[in-house]
C-alpha positions as CSV (number, residue, x, y, z in Angstrom):
1,X,-103.9,-100.9,50.4
2,X,-101.0,-98.5,51.2
3,X,-101.1,-94.9,49.9
4,X,-98.8,-94.1,46.9
5,X,-95.4,-92.7,47.9
6,X,-95.0,-88.9,47.3
7,X,-92.0,-87.4,45.5
8,X,-90.1,-85.0,47.7
9,X,-90.7,-81.3,46.8
10,X,-87.9,-79.6,44.9
11,X,-86.4,-82.9,43.8
12,X,-87.0,-85.1,40.9
13,X,-85.4,-88.2,39.6
14,X,-82.7,-87.9,36.9
15,X,-84.2,-88.3,33.5
16,X,-84.8,-86.6,30.2
17,X,-84.9,-83.1,31.7
18,X,-81.4,-83.3,33.0
19,X,-80.1,-84.6,29.7
20,X,-81.6,-81.7,27.9
21,X,-80.0,-79.2,30.4
22,X,-76.6,-80.7,29.9
23,X,-77.0,-80.6,26.1
24,X,-77.8,-76.9,26.3
25,X,-74.5,-76.3,28.3
26,X,-72.3,-78.2,25.8
27,X,-72.6,-75.8,22.8
28,X,-71.7,-72.8,25.1
29,X,-68.6,-74.7,26.2
30,X,-67.6,-75.6,22.7
31,X,-68.1,-71.9,21.6
32,X,-65.8,-70.8,24.4
33,X,-63.2,-73.3,23.5
34,X,-63.4,-72.5,19.8
35,X,-63.0,-68.8,20.6
36,X,-59.9,-69.6,22.6
37,X,-58.5,-71.6,19.7
38,X,-58.9,-68.7,17.3
39,X,-57.3,-66.3,19.7
40,X,-54.4,-68.6,20.1
41,X,-53.8,-68.8,16.3
42,X,-53.8,-65.0,16.1
43,X,-51.2,-64.6,18.7
44,X,-48.9,-67.2,17.1
45,X,-49.1,-65.4,13.7
46,X,-48.0,-62.1,15.3
47,X,-45.1,-63.4,17.3
48,X,-43.6,-65.7,14.7
49,X,-43.2,-63.1,11.8
50,X,-40.0,-63.4,9.7
51,X,-37.8,-60.4,9.3
52,X,-34.9,-59.3,7.1
53,X,-32.8,-56.1,6.7
54,X,-30.8,-54.4,4.0
55,X,-28.0,-51.9,4.6
56,X,-26.3,-49.3,2.4
57,X,-23.2,-47.0,2.6
58,X,-21.7,-44.2,0.5
59,X,-18.5,-42.3,0.6
60,X,-18.4,-38.6,-0.6
61,X,-15.3,-36.7,-1.7
62,X,-15.2,-33.0,-2.7
63,X,-13.7,-32.1,-6.1
64,X,-11.2,-29.3,-6.7
65,X,-11.4,-26.3,-8.9
66,X,-8.4,-24.4,-10.3
67,X,-7.6,-22.4,-13.4
68,X,-4.3,-21.7,-15.1
69,X,-3.2,-19.1,-17.7
70,X,-0.7,-18.6,-20.5
71,X,0.5,-15.5,-22.4
72,X,1.5,-17.6,-25.3
73,X,-1.5,-20.0,-25.5
74,X,0.7,-23.0,-24.7
75,X,2.7,-22.7,-21.4
76,X,0.0,-22.8,-18.8
77,X,0.8,-22.1,-15.2
78,X,-0.9,-20.8,-12.0
79,X,-0.7,-17.1,-11.4
80,X,-2.5,-17.0,-8.1
81,X,-1.4,-13.6,-6.9
82,X,-0.7,-10.1,-8.2
83,X,0.9,-8.8,-10.3
84,X,0.4,-12.1,-12.3
85,X,1.6,-12.8,-15.8
86,X,2.7,-9.9,-18.0
87,X,0.8,-9.7,-21.3
88,X,3.0,-10.1,-24.4
89,X,2.1,-7.5,-27.0
90,X,3.1,-8.1,-30.6
91,X,4.2,-4.5,-30.8
92,X,5.8,-3.2,-27.6
93,X,3.5,-0.7,-26.0
94,X,6.4,1.5,-24.8
95,X,6.2,4.4,-27.3
96,X,2.5,4.7,-28.1
97,X,1.4,7.6,-30.3
98,X,-2.2,8.7,-31.2
99,X,-4.1,6.3,-33.4
100,X,-2.1,3.3,-32.4
101,X,-3.5,-0.1,-31.3
102,X,-1.5,-3.0,-29.8
103,X,-2.7,-6.6,-29.4
104,X,-1.9,-9.3,-26.8
105,X,-3.2,-12.8,-26.0
106,X,-4.1,-14.4,-22.7
107,X,-5.4,-17.9,-22.5
108,X,-7.3,-19.6,-19.6
109,X,-8.3,-23.2,-18.9
110,X,-9.0,-25.4,-15.9
111,X,-6.1,-27.4,-14.4
112,X,-5.6,-31.1,-15.1
113,X,-7.5,-32.3,-12.0
114,X,-10.1,-29.5,-11.9
115,X,-13.8,-29.7,-12.2
116,X,-15.6,-27.6,-14.8
117,X,-16.4,-24.0,-14.1
118,X,-16.5,-20.5,-15.6
119,X,-14.1,-17.5,-15.9
120,X,-14.9,-13.8,-16.0
121,X,-12.6,-10.9,-16.9
122,X,-12.5,-8.0,-14.4
123,X,-10.6,-4.7,-14.9
124,X,-8.9,-2.9,-12.0
125,X,-10.3,0.5,-11.0
126,X,-6.8,1.9,-10.9
127,X,-6.5,1.4,-14.7
128,X,-7.8,4.9,-15.2
129,X,-4.6,6.6,-13.7
130,X,-1.8,8.1,-15.8
131,X,-1.9,7.1,-19.4
132,X,-5.1,5.1,-18.6
133,X,-7.1,8.3,-18.7
134,X,-6.5,8.4,-22.4
135,X,-6.3,4.7,-23.5
136,X,-9.3,2.6,-24.6
137,X,-9.4,-1.1,-25.0
138,X,-11.5,-4.1,-26.1
139,X,-11.4,-7.9,-25.7
140,X,-12.7,-10.7,-27.8
141,X,-12.6,-14.5,-27.5
142,X,-10.8,-16.0,-30.5
143,X,-10.6,-19.6,-31.8
144,X,-6.8,-19.8,-32.0
145,X,-3.8,-18.4,-30.3
146,X,-2.9,-15.7,-32.8
147,X,-4.1,-12.3,-31.5
148,X,-4.1,-9.7,-34.3
149,X,-6.3,-7.0,-35.8
150,X,-7.9,-9.7,-38.0
151,X,-8.6,-12.3,-35.3
152,X,-9.7,-9.6,-32.9
153,X,-12.3,-8.4,-35.3
154,X,-13.6,-11.9,-36.0
155,X,-13.8,-12.9,-32.3
156,X,-16.7,-13.0,-29.9
157,X,-17.0,-9.7,-28.0
158,X,-16.1,-9.9,-24.3
159,X,-15.4,-6.2,-23.7
160,X,-16.6,-3.8,-26.4
161,X,-14.1,-1.9,-28.5
162,X,-13.2,1.6,-27.3
163,X,-14.2,0.9,-23.7
164,X,-12.4,2.6,-20.8
165,X,-9.7,0.5,-19.3
166,X,-11.7,0.2,-16.1
167,X,-14.6,-1.7,-17.9
168,X,-15.0,-5.3,-17.0
169,X,-16.7,-8.1,-18.9
170,X,-20.4,-8.3,-18.6
171,X,-20.6,-12.1,-18.5
172,X,-18.5,-15.2,-18.0
173,X,-17.1,-17.9,-20.3
174,X,-17.5,-21.7,-19.7
175,X,-14.5,-23.9,-18.9
176,X,-14.6,-27.7,-19.3
177,X,-13.1,-30.0,-16.6
178,X,-9.5,-31.1,-16.7
179,X,-8.4,-28.4,-19.2
180,X,-10.8,-29.8,-21.8
181,X,-11.5,-26.3,-23.3
182,X,-9.5,-23.1,-23.5
183,X,-10.7,-19.5,-23.6
184,X,-8.3,-17.3,-25.7
185,X,-8.7,-13.7,-24.9
186,X,-7.4,-11.2,-27.5
187,X,-6.8,-7.7,-26.0
188,X,-6.7,-4.6,-28.2
189,X,-5.4,-1.5,-26.4
190,X,-5.6,1.8,-28.3
191,X,-4.3,5.3,-27.8
192,X,-7.0,7.2,-29.8
193,X,-6.2,9.9,-32.3
194,X,-8.1,12.3,-29.9
195,X,-5.5,11.9,-27.2
196,X,-4.3,15.4,-26.1
197,X,-0.7,16.6,-25.6
198,X,-1.1,15.9,-21.9
199,X,-0.8,12.2,-22.6
200,X,2.8,12.5,-23.7
201,X,5.3,10.8,-21.4
202,X,2.6,9.3,-19.1
203,X,2.5,5.6,-18.2
204,X,0.0,3.0,-17.0
205,X,0.6,-0.4,-15.4
206,X,-2.9,-1.9,-16.1
207,X,-4.2,-4.9,-14.2
208,X,-6.9,-7.4,-15.2
209,X,-8.2,-10.4,-13.1
210,X,-9.6,-13.6,-14.5
211,X,-12.0,-14.8,-11.8
212,X,-12.8,-18.5,-12.0
213,X,-15.8,-20.1,-10.3
214,X,-17.2,-23.6,-10.1
């Protein structure tokens, strides 16, 4: 009898063991491929996003502000520089005697193309010279354009009665846009009964400013 053939060391015939080893490697390969597939989907979703854009535009234009005045409550015009409009007193203030009061109207509104704003009466410091050292005055805002002792008394006080001619209004009055409202100022200027003989023959050219703001 011949002795049985020996298997070479380190080698074995292909069989069940090799099949099991290959089976163990396949899941790892599938896992790697699956991971690559998921990564590929993620990259595609990021690159292929849809976009859209909206735009807007706006044009801006500044408005204008302007006021106009009238001594008769009707004929409004721009008096942009001194001396300005001359107040029209119902009784001419050319021969004042003690205990005499004269009245005059001045109306203010915004121009036709103006925005809304305010107006404030300011008295000139030089109003205290000459006869101004003896005169007193007051101003009220009245509803109509007739400035008299009666309408003055019933108006809204702008400058208190018997104030020095250098006193300005403490506040401002509102003006609507495009001449929508009018402020009618009624001036009452008085030579008091206490005026001394030194007042005789003196004169004063008084100035008031109507300062508008928007």
